[in-house]
Backbone as a chain_set.jsonl record, in Angstrom:
{"seq": "MAAQSLPFGSSLPYGEFLVNGLKNDPPLLENDPTVGYKLNHTMLRIRDPEKSFHFYITLMGMRTVFAFNIGPVNAYYLGYPKTPEHRADLKKFGQETVDVLRQTEGLIELVHIKGSENQPDGYYKNGNEPPDLGYGHLGFTVPDVSSALERLKMHGVEVVKDLGEETTLDSIKVSKWENDLGVGVEVMGTETELHPTFKSILQNIAFIRDPNAGI", "coords": {"N": [[-12.766, -16.978, 31.545], [-13.236, -15.677, 28.339], [-11.456, -13.023, 26.72], [-13.106, -10.035, 25.793], [-13.847, -9.366, 22.459], [-13.017, -6.547, 20.562], [-14.394, -4.178, 18.248], [-12.869, -3.423, 15.025], [-12.636, -0.663, 14.578], [-12.469, 0.538, 17.072], [-11.778, 3.01, 19.617], [-8.459, 4.037, 20.447], [-6.733, 3.734, 23.545], [-5.503, 6.604, 25.184], [-2.153, 7.517, 24.711], [-0.977, 5.005, 25.144], [1.286, 2.446, 24.309], [0.58, -0.071, 22.289], [1.167, -3.295, 21.932], [0.245, -5.54, 19.447], [-1.992, -4.042, 19.088], [-5.412, -3.526, 19.742], [-5.79, -6.097, 20.284], [-7.659, -7.434, 18.739], [-7.449, -8.619, 16.311], [-8.302, -11.22, 14.042], [-7.549, -14.729, 14.597], [-4.643, -16.079, 12.931], [-4.627, -18.707, 11.137], [-2.979, -21.797, 10.178], [-4.059, -22.758, 7.857], [-5.087, -20.553, 6.681], [-6.066, -18.549, 3.916], [-4.36, -16.414, 3.375], [-1.826, -16.995, 4.257], [1.572, -16.832, 3.579], [1.412, -14.504, 2.138], [3.172, -11.471, 1.467], [4.555, -8.217, 2.138], [5.854, -6.91, -0.486], [6.984, -4.717, -2.03], [7.269, -1.11, -2.293], [6.044, 1.363, -4.462], [7.369, 4.192, -6.084], [6.858, 7.095, -7.98], [9.123, 8.736, -10.133], [10.935, 11.56, -11.458], [13.515, 12.081, -12.225], [15.802, 9.857, -12.713], [18.633, 9.703, -12.172], [19.01, 11.444, -10.028], [17.456, 10.164, -8.104], [18.822, 7.72, -7.901], [21.223, 8.593, -6.811], [20.345, 9.362, -4.281], [18.977, 7.032, -3.117], [20.747, 4.897, -3.638], [23.562, 5.755, -3.514], [23.556, 7.403, -1.176], [21.726, 6.224, 0.684], [22.352, 3.555, 0.611], [21.114, 1.395, -0.689], [20.835, -1.168, -3.26], [20.678, -2.054, -6.748], [18.32, -4.4, -7.706], [17.001, -5.288, -10.056], [16.453, -3.864, -13.327], [14.116, -2.584, -15.726], [13.128, -1.841, -18.898], [10.123, -1.115, -20.041], [8.909, -0.002, -22.205], [6.899, 2.611, -22.335], [7.717, 3.16, -19.826], [10.35, 3.083, -17.406], [11.435, 0.807, -15.01], [12.828, 0.36, -11.802], [14.051, -1.794, -9.422], [14.985, -1.738, -6.083], [16.961, -2.823, -3.287], [18.241, -3.951, -0.064], [21.356, -5.492, 0.212], [21.772, -8.223, 2.319], [23.663, -9.88, 3.393], [27.202, -10.53, 4.002], [28.29, -11.825, 1.783], [26.547, -11.118, -0.329], [26.896, -8.357, -0.286], [29.509, -8.175, -1.119], [29.4, -9.222, -3.635], [27.619, -8.072, -5.966], [26.398, -8.917, -8.29], [25.673, -11.524, -7.694], [23.962, -10.976, -5.574], [21.886, -9.597, -6.946], [20.952, -11.6, -8.788], [20.262, -13.776, -7.102], [18.326, -12.596, -5.528], [16.389, -11.942, -7.41], [15.704, -14.532, -8.107], [14.147, -15.334, -5.965], [12.134, -13.508, -5.913], [9.356, -13.071, -5.452], [9.11, -13.856, -2.855], [10.49, -12.019, -1.448], [10.967, -9.249, 0.763], [10.533, -5.723, 1.512], [11.404, -4.088, -0.659], [12.014, -1.299, -2.896], [10.352, 0.154, -5.569], [11.241, 2.148, -8.165], [9.74, 4.192, -10.441], [10.036, 5.496, -13.558], [8.23, 7.343, -15.612], [8.346, 7.92, -18.907], [9.009, 11.111, -20.151], [7.945, 12.47, -18.069], [9.93, 13.922, -16.905], [9.979, 16.278, -18.246], [7.907, 17.749, -17.341], [6.49, 20.373, -15.257], [7.753, 21.442, -11.985], [6.144, 20.025, -9.185], [4.492, 18.385, -10.539], [4.315, 15.713, -9.744], [2.934, 14.712, -6.645], [3.715, 14.719, -3.143], [2.186, 13.612, -1.177], [2.017, 14.754, 1.304], [1.327, 17.373, 1.241], [-1.299, 19.698, 1.35], [-3.908, 20.097, -1.092], [-3.465, 17.459, -1.6], [-3.284, 14.999, -0.008], [-2.22, 11.938, 1.534], [-0.254, 9.572, 0.912], [2.448, 9.013, 3.164], [5.293, 8.51, 4.341], [8.531, 6.847, 4.001], [10.047, 4.449, 6.074], [13.213, 4.172, 7.426], [15.667, 2.323, 9.203], [18.689, 2.958, 10.952], [22.101, 2.355, 12.042], [23.263, 4.469, 13.548], [21.787, 7.362, 14.152], [22.528, 10.092, 14.378], [25.1, 10.285, 13.103], [24.406, 9.392, 10.575], [22.624, 11.393, 9.776], [24.331, 13.666, 9.728], [26.05, 12.967, 7.655], [24.22, 12.845, 5.504], [23.329, 15.501, 5.448], [25.71, 16.758, 4.688], [25.77, 16.023, 2.079], [23.826, 17.533, 0.984], [21.169, 16.842, 1.462], [17.875, 17.608, 2.368], [16.83, 18.241, 5.633], [13.913, 17.676, 7.211], [12.805, 17.358, 9.743], [14.846, 17.556, 12.456], [17.087, 15.545, 14.462], [16.257, 15.3, 17.87], [14.74, 17.579, 17.748], [11.897, 19.543, 18.684], [8.744, 17.956, 18.916], [5.971, 18.54, 16.927], [2.633, 19.17, 15.619], [3.119, 19.677, 12.947], [5.449, 18.238, 12.607], [4.555, 15.62, 12.428], [3.129, 15.784, 10.218], [0.495, 16.811, 10.253], [-1.536, 19.107, 8.932], [-2.113, 22.719, 8.811], [-4.146, 23.251, 7.084], [-5.768, 20.975, 7.353], [-6.415, 21.225, 10.057], [-7.942, 23.557, 9.961], [-10.201, 22.541, 8.865], [-11.171, 21.162, 10.931], [-9.937, 18.785, 11.419], [-7.793, 16.539, 13.051], [-7.155, 18.254, 15.182], [-5.298, 19.727, 17.803], [-5.788, 20.063, 21.194], [-4.616, 21.539, 23.982], [-4.06, 19.935, 27.127], [-6.017, 18.069, 26.917], [-7.114, 14.827, 25.674], [-6.449, 15.098, 23.053], [-4.081, 16.307, 22.835], [-0.662, 16.107, 21.801], [0.869, 13.24, 22.949], [3.139, 13.017, 25.704], [4.898, 10.784, 25.818], [4.975, 9.882, 23.181], [6.027, 12.187, 22.003], [8.548, 12.183, 23.13], [9.603, 9.832, 22.048], [9.661, 10.516, 19.341], [11.623, 12.424, 19.296], [13.924, 11.068, 18.884], [13.872, 10.459, 16.283], [14.298, 11.342, 12.893], [13.321, 13.307, 10.037], [13.822, 13.283, 6.587], [14.038, 14.717, 3.271], [13.206, 13.26, 0.236], [15.009, 14.054, -2.572], [14.007, 13.957, -5.124], [11.451, 12.634, -5.499], [10.149, 14.032, -3.587], [9.447, 13.031, -1.153]], "CA": [[-13.635, -16.152, 30.696], [-12.489, -15.153, 27.197], [-11.439, -11.565, 26.6], [-14.096, -9.544, 24.844], [-13.279, -8.846, 21.224], [-13.459, -5.199, 20.249], [-14.446, -3.942, 16.802], [-11.64, -2.873, 14.459], [-12.599, 0.796, 14.647], [-12.553, 1.033, 18.44], [-10.836, 4.06, 19.954], [-7.252, 3.627, 21.15], [-6.49, 4.454, 24.797], [-4.56, 7.713, 24.998], [-0.772, 7.44, 25.155], [-0.506, 3.642, 25.429], [1.921, 1.714, 23.214], [-0.178, -1.322, 22.34], [1.617, -4.425, 21.124], [-0.936, -6.216, 18.893], [-3.132, -3.135, 19.036], [-6.482, -3.817, 20.697], [-5.873, -7.561, 20.353], [-8.919, -7.865, 18.135], [-7.227, -9.27, 15.019], [-8.704, -12.634, 14.063], [-6.408, -15.654, 14.562], [-4.127, -16.414, 11.608], [-4.443, -20.154, 11.176], [-2.062, -22.31, 9.167], [-4.77, -22.988, 6.602], [-5.656, -19.284, 6.218], [-5.671, -18.319, 2.514], [-3.353, -15.356, 3.243], [-0.501, -17.467, 4.681], [2.489, -16.693, 2.45], [1.387, -13.137, 1.631], [4.251, -10.627, 1.957], [4.639, -6.863, 1.595], [7.026, -7.079, -1.341], [7.642, -3.472, -2.408], [6.546, 0.152, -2.402], [6.381, 2.008, -5.727], [7.426, 5.648, -6.114], [7.093, 7.707, -9.289], [10.248, 9.671, -10.114], [11.123, 12.3, -12.701], [14.938, 12.155, -12.528], [16.413, 8.644, -12.168], [19.972, 9.909, -11.631], [18.867, 12.061, -8.706], [16.964, 9.13, -7.199], [19.9, 6.756, -7.67], [22.173, 9.211, -5.872], [19.759, 9.346, -2.941], [18.687, 5.701, -2.582], [21.886, 3.988, -3.771], [24.798, 6.315, -2.969], [23.413, 7.947, 0.18], [20.976, 5.344, 1.581], [22.978, 2.239, 0.629], [20.396, 0.328, -1.39], [21.455, -1.593, -4.503], [19.698, -2.426, -7.758], [17.998, -5.819, -7.889], [16.887, -5.378, -11.507], [15.848, -2.735, -14.019], [13.332, -3.112, -16.846], [12.523, -0.871, -19.802], [8.922, -1.789, -20.533], [8.294, 0.821, -23.236], [6.686, 3.983, -21.86], [8.132, 3.251, -18.42], [11.507, 2.359, -16.879], [11.217, 0.418, -13.614], [14.051, -0.036, -11.102], [13.784, -2.361, -8.095], [16.138, -1.596, -5.202], [16.861, -3.466, -1.982], [19.472, -3.978, 0.716], [22.073, -6.763, 0.38], [21.687, -8.503, 3.757], [24.748, -10.754, 3.833], [28.525, -10.129, 3.494], [28.472, -12.394, 0.445], [25.812, -10.296, -1.29], [27.511, -7.03, -0.335], [30.763, -8.288, -1.86], [29.131, -9.701, -4.995], [26.306, -7.519, -6.291], [25.78, -9.744, -9.326], [25.052, -12.634, -6.97], [22.829, -10.382, -4.851], [20.791, -9.352, -7.875], [20.4, -12.838, -9.339], [19.624, -14.601, -6.067], [17.107, -11.903, -5.093], [15.406, -12.148, -8.486], [15.265, -15.933, -8.058], [13.118, -15.476, -4.917], [11.569, -12.149, -5.883], [8.009, -13.039, -4.875], [9.213, -14.1, -1.416], [11.342, -10.973, -0.885], [10.265, -8.131, 1.395], [11.273, -4.488, 1.758], [11.973, -3.485, -1.857], [11.44, -0.068, -3.429], [10.285, 0.227, -7.029], [11.264, 3.503, -8.696], [9.141, 4.157, -11.776], [10.202, 6.707, -14.363], [7.35, 7.392, -16.779], [9.126, 8.728, -19.844], [8.391, 12.398, -20.461], [7.602, 13.171, -16.828], [11.025, 14.837, -16.578], [9.74, 17.55, -18.937], [6.781, 18.418, -16.701], [6.936, 21.36, -14.264], [7.81, 21.047, -10.583], [4.808, 19.856, -8.629], [3.736, 17.44, -11.363], [4.038, 14.646, -8.796], [2.685, 15.174, -5.286], [4.385, 13.83, -2.187], [1.23, 13.038, -0.237], [2.059, 15.477, 2.579], [0.971, 18.774, 1.021], [-2.712, 19.865, 1.011], [-4.967, 19.155, -0.697], [-3.134, 16.136, -2.143], [-2.78, 14.232, 1.127], [-2.425, 10.495, 1.457], [0.995, 8.871, 1.206], [3.169, 9.731, 4.205], [6.757, 8.443, 4.34], [9.218, 5.563, 4.094], [10.787, 4.367, 7.338], [14.501, 3.478, 7.406], [16.412, 2.269, 10.45], [20.131, 3.064, 10.747], [22.807, 2.083, 13.302], [23.553, 5.7, 14.29], [20.993, 8.399, 13.494], [23.276, 11.352, 14.326], [26.125, 10.255, 12.066], [23.723, 9.275, 9.29], [22.102, 12.719, 9.428], [25.436, 14.553, 9.378], [26.498, 12.573, 6.318], [23.201, 13.248, 4.531], [23.383, 16.961, 5.35], [26.908, 17.1, 3.915], [25.457, 15.775, 0.668], [22.767, 18.436, 0.552], [19.817, 16.331, 1.69], [17.1, 18.483, 3.246], [16.298, 17.655, 6.859], [12.606, 18.271, 7.5], [12.777, 17.397, 11.203], [16.153, 17.106, 12.908], [17.156, 14.744, 15.675], [16.126, 16.095, 19.086], [13.863, 18.729, 17.529], [10.6, 19.413, 19.355], [7.687, 17.349, 18.12], [4.76, 19.343, 16.757], [1.726, 18.607, 14.621], [3.774, 19.76, 11.656], [6.428, 17.145, 12.551], [3.886, 14.38, 12.014], [2.431, 16.116, 8.981], [-0.899, 17.253, 10.358], [-1.397, 20.447, 8.379], [-3.064, 23.774, 9.186], [-5.286, 23.073, 6.177], [-6.639, 19.987, 7.984], [-6.919, 21.814, 11.303], [-9.0, 24.52, 9.621], [-11.397, 21.75, 8.568], [-11.53, 20.45, 12.149], [-9.314, 17.459, 11.368], [-6.517, 16.425, 13.742], [-6.914, 19.449, 16.001], [-4.685, 19.483, 19.106], [-6.24, 20.949, 22.272], [-3.744, 21.273, 25.127], [-4.727, 19.531, 28.351], [-7.026, 17.048, 26.632], [-6.541, 13.652, 25.023], [-6.033, 15.41, 21.69], [-2.72, 16.853, 22.894], [0.374, 15.119, 21.511], [1.231, 12.593, 24.203], [4.572, 13.21, 25.994], [5.679, 9.589, 25.473], [5.186, 9.929, 21.735], [6.931, 13.302, 21.709], [9.878, 11.741, 23.523], [10.047, 8.849, 21.051], [9.915, 11.168, 18.059], [12.861, 13.201, 19.378], [15.0, 10.198, 18.4], [13.566, 10.17, 14.88], [14.449, 12.496, 12.009], [12.699, 13.204, 8.723], [14.553, 13.917, 5.506], [13.205, 14.813, 2.068], [13.67, 12.687, -1.021], [15.215, 15.222, -3.435], [13.367, 13.782, -6.418], [10.021, 12.347, -5.362], [9.576, 14.963, -2.632], [8.953, 12.305, 0.006]], "C": [[-12.788, -15.563, 29.573], [-12.574, -13.636, 27.161], [-12.431, -11.133, 25.527], [-13.396, -8.973, 23.623], [-13.879, -7.485, 20.922], [-13.494, -4.996, 18.74], [-13.187, -3.238, 16.318], [-11.537, -1.366, 14.652], [-12.638, 1.368, 16.051], [-11.477, 2.074, 18.708], [-9.639, 3.479, 20.699], [-7.13, 4.392, 22.458], [-5.341, 5.436, 24.629], [-3.177, 7.374, 25.553], [-0.248, 6.063, 25.472], [0.078, 3.012, 24.168], [1.384, 0.286, 23.258], [0.402, -2.361, 21.388], [0.39, -5.249, 20.731], [-2.182, -5.348, 18.932], [-4.149, -3.419, 20.11], [-6.718, -5.321, 20.842], [-7.204, -8.085, 19.806], [-8.731, -8.403, 16.718], [-7.715, -10.721, 15.105], [-7.465, -13.524, 14.045], [-5.968, -15.914, 13.122], [-3.73, -17.887, 11.625], [-3.572, -20.625, 10.016], [-2.748, -22.555, 7.827], [-5.43, -21.711, 6.071], [-5.18, -19.008, 4.79], [-4.602, -17.243, 2.347], [-1.97, -15.778, 3.728], [0.417, -17.479, 3.461], [2.432, -15.332, 1.801], [2.547, -12.359, 2.242], [4.086, -9.228, 1.386], [5.951, -6.792, 0.825], [7.733, -5.755, -1.631], [6.681, -2.288, -2.309], [6.985, 0.825, -3.691], [6.328, 3.529, -5.581], [7.626, 6.1, -7.551], [8.237, 8.723, -9.156], [10.344, 10.368, -11.463], [12.582, 12.312, -13.146], [15.631, 10.935, -11.933], [17.779, 8.877, -11.545], [19.913, 10.517, -10.234], [18.378, 11.035, -7.687], [18.033, 8.092, -6.897], [20.913, 7.313, -6.665], [21.648, 9.115, -4.441], [19.655, 7.927, -2.392], [19.89, 4.756, -2.623], [23.125, 4.558, -3.091], [24.652, 6.717, -1.507], [22.73, 6.988, 1.145], [21.435, 3.889, 1.527], [22.215, 1.105, -0.017], [21.165, -0.033, -2.671], [20.376, -2.118, -5.445], [19.544, -3.941, -7.851], [17.826, -6.098, -9.379], [16.285, -4.088, -12.031], [15.186, -3.277, -15.282], [12.741, -1.942, -17.622], [11.32, -1.537, -20.434], [8.173, -0.945, -21.557], [8.113, 2.252, -22.766], [7.243, 4.23, -20.467], [9.45, 2.505, -18.225], [11.235, 2.065, -15.403], [12.529, -0.085, -13.027], [13.654, -0.559, -9.722], [15.077, -2.311, -7.276], [15.883, -2.315, -3.887], [18.199, -3.413, -1.276], [20.098, -5.378, 0.669], [22.214, -7.05, 1.878], [22.815, -9.381, 4.277], [26.076, -10.207, 3.32], [28.775, -10.623, 2.078], [27.781, -11.541, -0.605], [26.398, -8.89, -1.388], [28.798, -7.045, -1.151], [30.539, -8.65, -3.328], [27.725, -9.265, -5.388], [25.615, -8.3, -7.407], [25.045, -10.918, -8.684], [23.832, -12.139, -6.195], [21.635, -10.198, -5.771], [20.138, -10.634, -8.348], [19.666, -13.641, -8.285], [18.373, -13.928, -5.503], [16.008, -12.061, -6.136], [14.858, -13.572, -8.43], [14.169, -16.163, -7.017], [12.323, -14.177, -4.787], [10.214, -12.1, -5.192], [8.02, -13.295, -3.37], [10.008, -13.007, -0.697], [10.489, -9.852, -0.315], [11.165, -6.896, 1.424], [11.941, -3.872, 0.547], [11.292, -2.152, -2.161], [11.471, -0.163, -4.95], [10.233, 1.697, -7.431], [10.78, 3.443, -10.144], [9.326, 5.513, -12.442], [9.324, 6.589, -15.597], [7.959, 8.397, -17.745], [8.355, 9.98, -20.268], [8.024, 13.175, -19.216], [8.685, 14.178, -16.443], [10.843, 16.207, -17.23], [8.577, 18.338, -18.337], [7.285, 19.367, -15.61], [7.012, 20.769, -12.858], [6.4, 20.998, -10.017], [3.945, 18.91, -9.434], [3.365, 16.202, -10.54], [3.877, 15.234, -7.401], [3.309, 14.195, -4.303], [3.455, 13.235, -1.143], [1.174, 13.733, 1.104], [1.659, 16.94, 2.454], [-0.497, 18.877, 0.625], [-2.851, 20.445, -0.398], [-4.686, 17.715, -1.136], [-2.52, 15.255, -1.064], [-3.066, 12.748, 0.938], [-1.17, 9.767, 1.868], [1.815, 9.684, 2.201], [4.676, 9.686, 4.092], [7.229, 6.996, 4.246], [10.022, 5.562, 5.375], [12.054, 3.548, 7.169], [15.045, 3.428, 8.824], [17.894, 2.275, 10.124], [20.834, 2.812, 12.074], [23.013, 3.316, 14.16], [22.878, 6.864, 13.585], [21.8, 9.687, 13.334], [24.299, 11.354, 13.197], [25.506, 10.132, 10.685], [23.205, 10.636, 8.838], [23.209, 13.669, 8.999], [25.939, 14.252, 7.976], [25.506, 13.028, 5.257], [23.187, 14.762, 4.35], [24.566, 17.406, 4.496], [26.677, 16.921, 2.418], [24.239, 16.575, 0.202], [21.357, 17.935, 0.721], [19.101, 17.23, 2.692], [16.571, 17.703, 4.451], [15.012, 18.39, 7.219], [12.407, 18.399, 9.011], [14.082, 16.783, 11.699], [16.032, 16.271, 14.178], [17.091, 15.661, 16.896], [15.215, 17.3, 18.954], [12.494, 18.486, 18.155], [9.55, 18.851, 18.4], [6.453, 18.235, 18.113], [3.825, 18.629, 15.783], [2.366, 18.618, 13.245], [4.799, 18.643, 11.493], [5.802, 15.856, 12.047], [2.927, 14.631, 10.853], [0.922, 16.234, 9.126], [-0.889, 18.733, 10.011], [-2.421, 21.423, 8.934], [-4.318, 23.662, 8.327], [-6.282, 22.079, 6.776], [-7.253, 20.548, 9.265], [-8.058, 22.78, 11.037], [-10.305, 23.821, 9.256], [-11.885, 20.977, 9.796], [-10.941, 19.059, 12.237], [-7.985, 17.494, 12.127], [-6.169, 17.605, 14.622], [-6.348, 19.042, 17.362], [-5.188, 20.527, 20.104], [-5.439, 20.589, 23.519], [-4.566, 20.906, 26.363], [-5.828, 18.52, 28.151], [-6.339, 15.861, 25.956], [-6.24, 13.877, 23.548], [-4.632, 16.012, 21.668], [-1.711, 15.755, 22.561], [0.905, 14.546, 22.818], [2.733, 12.736, 24.457], [5.433, 11.995, 25.678], [5.985, 9.564, 23.985], [6.171, 11.032, 21.366], [8.364, 12.922, 22.045], [10.447, 10.752, 22.504], [10.464, 9.548, 19.762], [11.157, 12.058, 18.101], [14.044, 12.4, 18.865], [14.804, 9.793, 16.945], [13.727, 11.457, 14.079], [13.706, 12.231, 10.707], [13.565, 13.937, 7.715], [13.678, 13.882, 4.251], [13.904, 14.166, 0.879], [13.823, 13.836, -2.022], [14.517, 15.13, -4.778], [11.876, 13.594, -6.299], [9.359, 13.295, -4.38], [9.088, 14.315, -1.369], [9.971, 12.35, 1.133]], "O": [[-11.724, -15.003, 29.837], [-13.591, -13.038, 27.51], [-12.573, -11.783, 24.491], [-12.459, -8.184, 23.747], [-15.091, -7.292, 21.012], [-12.691, -5.595, 18.025], [-12.517, -2.545, 17.083], [-10.44, -0.85, 14.869], [-12.824, 2.574, 16.213], [-10.401, 2.036, 18.112], [-9.784, 2.544, 21.487], [-7.399, 5.593, 22.486], [-4.329, 5.123, 24.002], [-3.042, 6.991, 26.715], [0.844, 5.948, 26.029], [-0.538, 3.035, 23.103], [1.706, -0.475, 24.171], [0.157, -2.313, 20.182], [-0.414, -5.615, 21.589], [-3.3, -5.853, 18.824], [-3.79, -3.544, 21.281], [-7.703, -5.759, 21.437], [-7.787, -9.035, 20.329], [-9.705, -8.622, 15.998], [-7.551, -11.37, 16.138], [-6.428, -13.113, 13.525], [-6.792, -15.966, 12.209], [-2.641, -18.253, 12.069], [-3.444, -19.939, 9.001], [-2.096, -22.56, 6.784], [-6.229, -21.763, 5.136], [-4.005, -19.213, 4.486], [-3.989, -17.158, 1.283], [-1.025, -14.995, 3.624], [0.082, -18.067, 2.433], [3.299, -15.006, 0.991], [2.876, -12.561, 3.411], [3.548, -9.056, 0.292], [7.021, -6.634, 1.412], [8.953, -5.67, -1.494], [5.462, -2.448, -2.251], [8.179, 0.858, -3.991], [5.375, 4.081, -5.032], [8.468, 5.554, -8.264], [8.302, 9.473, -8.181], [9.896, 9.841, -12.481], [12.862, 12.529, -14.325], [16.015, 10.963, -10.764], [18.071, 8.312, -10.491], [20.689, 10.137, -9.357], [18.828, 11.032, -6.542], [18.143, 7.63, -5.761], [21.393, 6.597, -5.787], [22.399, 8.826, -3.51], [20.186, 7.642, -1.319], [20.04, 3.907, -1.744], [23.684, 3.927, -2.193], [25.519, 6.411, -0.688], [23.107, 6.933, 2.315], [20.961, 3.069, 2.313], [22.629, -0.049, 0.094], [22.04, 0.715, -3.106], [19.312, -2.563, -5.015], [20.518, -4.666, -8.049], [18.428, -7.03, -9.911], [15.685, -3.316, -11.283], [15.618, -4.284, -15.842], [11.961, -1.154, -17.087], [11.471, -2.426, -21.273], [6.974, -1.126, -21.769], [9.064, 3.034, -22.79], [7.245, 5.361, -19.981], [9.656, 1.434, -18.797], [10.856, 2.956, -14.642], [13.252, -0.854, -13.661], [13.002, 0.142, -8.948], [16.125, -2.781, -7.719], [14.746, -2.41, -3.427], [19.177, -2.896, -1.817], [19.446, -6.352, 1.045], [22.72, -6.21, 2.624], [22.914, -9.605, 5.483], [26.098, -9.495, 2.316], [29.393, -9.931, 1.269], [28.357, -11.265, -1.658], [26.396, -8.296, -2.467], [29.142, -6.056, -1.797], [31.406, -8.405, -4.167], [26.758, -9.995, -5.172], [24.386, -8.341, -7.467], [23.933, -11.261, -9.086], [22.796, -12.803, -6.164], [20.515, -10.584, -5.437], [18.914, -10.757, -8.319], [18.567, -14.137, -8.536], [17.457, -14.613, -5.047], [14.845, -12.285, -5.798], [13.672, -13.789, -8.68], [13.355, -17.075, -7.162], [11.896, -13.8, -3.696], [9.951, -11.177, -4.422], [7.047, -12.984, -2.683], [10.179, -13.062, 0.521], [9.42, -9.542, -0.842], [12.39, -7.002, 1.368], [12.955, -3.19, 0.695], [10.159, -1.904, -1.749], [12.492, -0.515, -5.541], [9.292, 2.408, -7.078], [11.348, 2.726, -10.967], [8.84, 6.535, -11.959], [9.63, 5.83, -16.516], [8.073, 9.582, -17.433], [7.2, 9.904, -20.688], [7.814, 14.386, -19.273], [8.414, 15.159, -15.751], [11.473, 17.183, -16.821], [8.291, 19.456, -18.766], [8.387, 19.184, -15.094], [6.415, 19.73, -12.576], [5.563, 21.84, -10.342], [2.797, 18.651, -9.071], [2.243, 15.704, -10.627], [4.604, 16.151, -7.022], [3.421, 13.001, -4.582], [3.887, 12.437, -0.311], [0.376, 13.356, 1.963], [1.652, 17.67, 3.445], [-0.918, 18.226, -0.331], [-1.992, 21.207, -0.84], [-5.563, 16.855, -1.055], [-1.377, 14.815, -1.188], [-4.026, 12.361, 0.272], [-1.02, 9.383, 3.028], [1.876, 10.909, 2.099], [5.298, 10.701, 3.781], [6.449, 6.054, 4.388], [10.621, 6.577, 5.728], [11.995, 2.371, 6.813], [14.899, 4.394, 9.573], [18.318, 1.672, 9.138], [20.242, 3.028, 13.131], [22.946, 3.225, 15.385], [23.342, 7.308, 12.536], [21.763, 10.31, 12.273], [24.366, 12.306, 12.42], [26.02, 10.703, 9.722], [23.328, 10.996, 7.668], [23.056, 14.399, 8.019], [26.221, 15.165, 7.2], [25.911, 13.545, 4.216], [23.048, 15.254, 3.23], [24.443, 18.319, 3.681], [27.31, 17.584, 1.596], [23.691, 16.306, -0.867], [20.425, 18.533, 0.183], [19.654, 17.573, 3.737], [15.949, 16.651, 4.305], [15.032, 19.589, 7.499], [11.907, 19.413, 9.498], [14.386, 15.628, 11.399], [15.012, 16.293, 14.867], [17.784, 16.677, 16.952], [14.941, 17.977, 19.944], [11.993, 17.362, 18.155], [9.485, 19.229, 17.23], [5.953, 18.631, 19.166], [4.187, 17.609, 15.196], [2.184, 17.686, 12.462], [5.008, 18.148, 10.385], [6.439, 15.088, 11.326], [2.05, 13.822, 10.55], [0.165, 15.818, 8.249], [-0.289, 19.532, 10.731], [-3.46, 21.022, 9.459], [-5.422, 23.946, 8.791], [-7.491, 22.299, 6.72], [-8.443, 20.375, 9.528], [-9.029, 22.824, 11.792], [-11.38, 24.418, 9.325], [-12.868, 20.239, 9.729], [-11.391, 18.239, 13.038], [-7.149, 18.365, 11.884], [-4.991, 17.922, 14.79], [-6.858, 18.12, 17.998], [-5.033, 21.728, 19.885], [-5.559, 19.484, 24.049], [-5.624, 21.483, 26.615], [-6.508, 18.145, 29.106], [-5.135, 15.89, 25.699], [-5.818, 12.949, 22.857], [-4.058, 16.206, 20.596], [-1.874, 14.609, 22.982], [1.342, 15.292, 23.695], [3.526, 12.593, 23.527], [6.595, 12.155, 25.305], [7.106, 9.264, 23.574], [7.043, 10.837, 20.52], [9.293, 13.295, 21.328], [11.621, 10.825, 22.143], [11.489, 9.216, 19.167], [11.692, 12.413, 17.05], [15.054, 12.973, 18.456], [15.483, 8.899, 16.439], [13.338, 12.533, 14.534], [13.488, 11.082, 10.323], [13.992, 15.067, 7.952], [12.71, 13.126, 4.174], [15.049, 14.489, 0.563], [12.844, 14.532, -2.294], [14.44, 16.123, -5.502], [11.107, 14.318, -6.932], [8.131, 13.367, -4.332], [8.391, 14.95, -0.578], [9.733, 11.789, 2.203]]}, "num_chains": 1, "name": "protein.A"}
């Protein structure tokens, strides 16, 4: 008997880590029109390129694939050199990545709209502050979270949630503003309470703040 397919919006069972979710995605056949689609990049607006370069290049280890002055906007694409050869030869990294740019995954596009640097703080929103909610965060993996955090702290990067810190609604950016509207409310002892497995997982995750984009 075939497993019953559940609708996309079905409720998730509380506290279960579900590989493949509810297993209700349609099969992805070799002749599917989306075969070959890739998540190529995420775009962030920035007001101070030098501050962003310090964060993403100097502190986070990314390198510039290409930059393009297109008139009212400067665009910078950054990525991680993945081989010893590319790490040793950034010119080769840039050219060979550009050569397969449409097939590349995991890039960040930093966009500086000229004149935005003259606007007041708060001109760009980070997606985590009410009422301008939406965008959440970028996820980086590192070999050693503790040493990475200590290094970032030494360079003045703000740690929003430290390693081992207790997980709260605020940790996952559910705001009081939303709670006051009845959104994302946690009631202890019910299935709305943050699950202990998730809280344990998040203790091994830290959040830091992009000093320029506020993310």
